[in-house]
C-alpha positions as CSV (number, residue, x, y, z in Angstrom):
1,M,59.6,-2.8,-5.6
2,N,56.6,-2.1,-7.9
3,E,57.7,-0.9,-11.3
4,F,54.2,0.4,-12.3
5,F,52.0,3.2,-11.0
6,P,49.1,2.0,-8.8
7,Y,46.2,0.7,-10.8
8,G,43.1,-1.4,-10.5
9,S,40.3,-1.2,-8.0
10,I,42.5,0.1,-5.2
11,V,42.8,3.4,-7.1
12,N,39.2,3.4,-8.4
13,D,40.1,2.5,-12.0
14,N,37.4,1.4,-14.3
15,I,37.6,-2.0,-15.9
16,F,37.3,-2.1,-19.7
17,P,34.4,-4.5,-20.6
18,S,35.5,-7.9,-22.0
19,N,35.5,-7.5,-25.8
20,D,37.5,-7.7,-29.0
21,D,38.0,-4.6,-31.0
22,L,35.5,-2.3,-29.4
23,S,35.5,1.2,-27.7
24,T,33.9,2.7,-24.7
25,D,30.9,4.9,-25.0
26,A,31.8,8.6,-25.1
27,L,33.5,9.4,-21.8
28,P,33.3,13.0,-20.5
29,L,36.6,14.9,-20.0
30,P,37.1,17.0,-16.9
31,R,37.7,20.1,-19.0
32,L,38.1,21.1,-22.6
33,F,40.9,19.1,-24.3
34,P,42.6,21.1,-27.1
35,Y,43.8,18.9,-29.9
36,F,44.9,20.3,-33.3
37,N,42.8,23.4,-33.3
38,N,39.7,21.7,-31.9
39,N,38.4,21.6,-28.3
40,H,36.9,18.3,-27.1
41,R,34.7,17.5,-24.2
42,Q,34.6,13.7,-24.6
43,I,36.8,10.8,-25.7
44,Y,36.4,7.2,-26.7
45,L,38.9,4.6,-25.5
46,S,39.6,1.5,-27.6
47,N,40.7,-1.7,-26.1
48,N,43.3,-1.8,-28.9
49,G,45.1,1.3,-27.5
50,L,43.5,4.2,-29.4
51,F,42.0,7.4,-28.0
52,S,39.4,8.9,-30.4
53,F,37.7,12.3,-30.0
54,L,35.0,11.9,-32.7
55,D,33.8,8.3,-32.9
56,P,34.3,4.9,-31.4
57,I,37.1,3.0,-33.1
58,S,37.0,-0.8,-33.8
59,E,40.1,-0.8,-36.0
60,Y,42.7,-3.2,-34.8
61,V,45.3,-3.1,-37.6
62,P,47.7,-0.1,-37.0
63,T,47.7,2.4,-39.8
64,P,50.9,4.4,-40.4
65,F,50.7,8.1,-39.4
66,P,49.8,10.6,-40.7
67,L,46.3,9.4,-41.4
68,N,44.8,10.7,-44.6
69,D,41.3,11.3,-43.2
70,S,39.5,13.4,-40.6
71,R,39.9,11.0,-37.6
72,R,41.3,12.6,-34.5
73,L,43.3,9.9,-32.8
74,I,46.0,9.5,-30.2
75,A,47.7,6.1,-30.5
76,G,49.2,5.4,-27.0
77,F,49.6,1.8,-28.1
78,W,47.9,0.4,-31.2
79,S,47.7,-3.3,-31.6
80,D,45.2,-6.2,-31.8
81,I,44.3,-6.8,-28.1
82,D,41.8,-9.4,-27.1
83,I,40.3,-8.9,-23.7
84,W,37.5,-11.5,-23.8
85,G,38.7,-12.8,-20.4
86,Y,39.7,-16.3,-21.3
87,I,41.9,-16.3,-18.1
88,P,39.7,-15.7,-15.1
89,S,42.0,-13.3,-13.4
90,G,43.8,-11.9,-16.5
91,N,43.1,-10.1,-19.7
92,L,41.9,-7.0,-17.9
93,V,42.4,-3.4,-19.1
94,Y,41.9,-0.6,-16.5
95,Y,41.4,3.0,-17.3
96,Q,40.8,6.3,-15.5
97,I,40.5,9.9,-16.7
98,Y,41.3,12.6,-14.2
99,A,42.8,16.0,-13.8
100,D,46.1,16.1,-12.0
101,E,47.3,18.6,-9.4
102,N,48.5,20.9,-12.2
103,N,45.0,21.0,-13.7
104,T,46.0,18.9,-16.7
105,T,43.9,16.2,-18.2
106,V,45.6,12.8,-17.8
107,F,44.8,9.5,-19.5
108,E,46.0,6.2,-18.0
């Protein structure tokens, strides 16, 4: 029995590029995403587990919430993750942004 949802190339997930402490370029969202009185059309994903709506994030040391600045972050998991790919078949992070059947934006 598989304890995880399907992931990887079999479900058309993207592979996060090998790096340490970097974010994706701005990724378009399938619809407006309301977050604290702001609507967002794009998101940045950090290999350290952060979702940012304004800028790429390279920060790897978790900061206690609430943050005392203007960053708009979601911390699904915030830790220092190194995905340089030292293990040929490991150190991979997959991601996909899609709208589910209820027309809700979902991050995985």
